[in-house]
C-alpha positions in Angstrom: 24.9 22.3 -5.5 25.6 18.8 -6.2 23.9 16.6 -8.5 23.7 13.4 -6.3 22.0 14.8 -3.7 18.2 15.5 -3.2 16.7 18.9 -3.8 14.3 19.0 -0.5 14.6 19.1 3.0 13.5 16.2 3.9 15.2 13.9 2.2 18.5 15.5 3.1 18.6 15.6 6.9 17.6 11.5 6.8 20.6 11.7 4.6 22.6 14.2 7.5 21.2 11.5 10.2 22.2 8.1 8.3 25.5 10.2 7.8 25.9 10.8 11.3 24.8 7.3 12.4 27.1 5.9 10.5 30.0 7.9 11.2 29.3 7.2 15.1 29.7 3.5 13.8 32.9 3.6 11.9 34.5 5.5 14.8 33.5 2.6 17.5 35.3 0.0 15.1 38.5 2.3 14.9 38.7 2.5 18.9 37.9 -1.0 19.3 40.7 -2.0 16.4 43.6 0.1 18.3 42.0 -1.4 21.9 43.0 -4.5 20.5 46.4 -3.5 18.7 47.2 -2.1 22.0 46.8 -5.4 23.6 48.5 -7.6 21.6 52.1 -7.6 21.3 54.2 -5.8 19.0 54.5 -8.1 15.7 56.8 -7.9 12.4 54.4 -7.0 9.6 53.3 -9.7 7.8 54.3 -9.6 3.8 51.8 -9.2 1.8 53.8 -10.9 -1.4 57.4 -12.4 -2.2 60.1 -9.5 -3.8 60.2 -9.8 -7.5 64.0 -11.6 -8.0 66.5 -9.9 -9.0 66.8 -9.3 -13.3 69.9 -11.3 -13.4 72.5 -12.8 -10.7 72.8 -16.1 -8.9 69.3 -16.9 -7.6 68.3 -16.4 -11.6 68.2 -19.7 -14.1 70.1 -18.9 -16.9 68.5 -18.8 -20.2 68.9 -21.5 -22.5 70.2 -20.9 -26.3 68.1 -22.9 -27.9 64.5 -24.4 -26.4 62.1 -27.4 -27.8 58.1 -26.7 -27.2 56.0 -29.8 -27.2 52.7 -30.3 -30.0 49.8 -29.4 -27.7 46.8 -27.0 -28.3 47.6 -23.9 -30.3 50.5 -26.1 -31.4 50.8 -29.0 -33.5 54.1 -30.0 -34.0 56.8 -29.7 -31.4 58.8 -26.3 -32.3 62.4 -25.7 -31.8 63.1 -21.7 -30.5 65.9 -19.8 -29.6 66.1 -19.4 -26.0 65.2 -15.5 -25.9 62.7 -16.1 -28.5 59.1 -14.2 -27.4 56.7 -16.8 -28.7 58.1 -19.3 -27.1 55.7 -19.6 -24.2 56.0 -20.9 -21.4 57.0 -24.6 -21.6 60.4 -23.8 -23.3 62.2 -27.9 -22.8 65.9 -25.9 -22.8 68.0 -28.4 -25.3 72.0 -27.7 -27.2 72.2 -27.2 -30.6 73.5 -30.5 -31.6 69.5 -31.4 -30.2 68.0 -28.7 -31.5 69.7 -29.7 -35.4 68.4 -33.5 -34.7 64.8 -31.9 -33.9 64.6 -30.1 -36.9 66.2 -32.9 -39.4 63.8 -35.3 -37.7 60.6 -32.6 -38.8 60.4 -30.8 -35.6 59.0 -27.1 -37.1 61.6 -23.7 -36.5 59.7 -20.9 -35.1 58.4 -18.6 -37.5 59.3 -15.6 -35.0 62.9 -16.5 -34.0 64.1 -18.6 -37.2 66.3 -21.1 -35.3 67.0 -23.2 -38.8 68.8 -20.1 -40.1 71.0 -20.0 -37.2 71.6 -23.9 -36.2 72.0 -25.0 -40.5 75.1 -22.2 -40.9 77.1 -24.4 -37.8 
């Protein structure tokens, strides 16, 4: 026997009556919804969410080569990142290699993960 049901007959009969009553209510609601749907003209289903954009292609923005994250909470100074750096956050501002070099020369911090200073200082 199931452990979640009461062991005595009176309580089991009560649960049986409740379940039968609730099943009757559920079936009545199903019938009402089916009647309502049959009365309505056929409509195209409403999409629940936008489909995900393709991984690459014309609708997708190109990943920048270099970018800046501005100083703010958790970042005391402006940081320079490679465009594909995982630590860049959401607020990466795309910049050219020349601007990234200039920002580094002006005191911006290079990202400790992608180390853009190593690549930019070679050129």
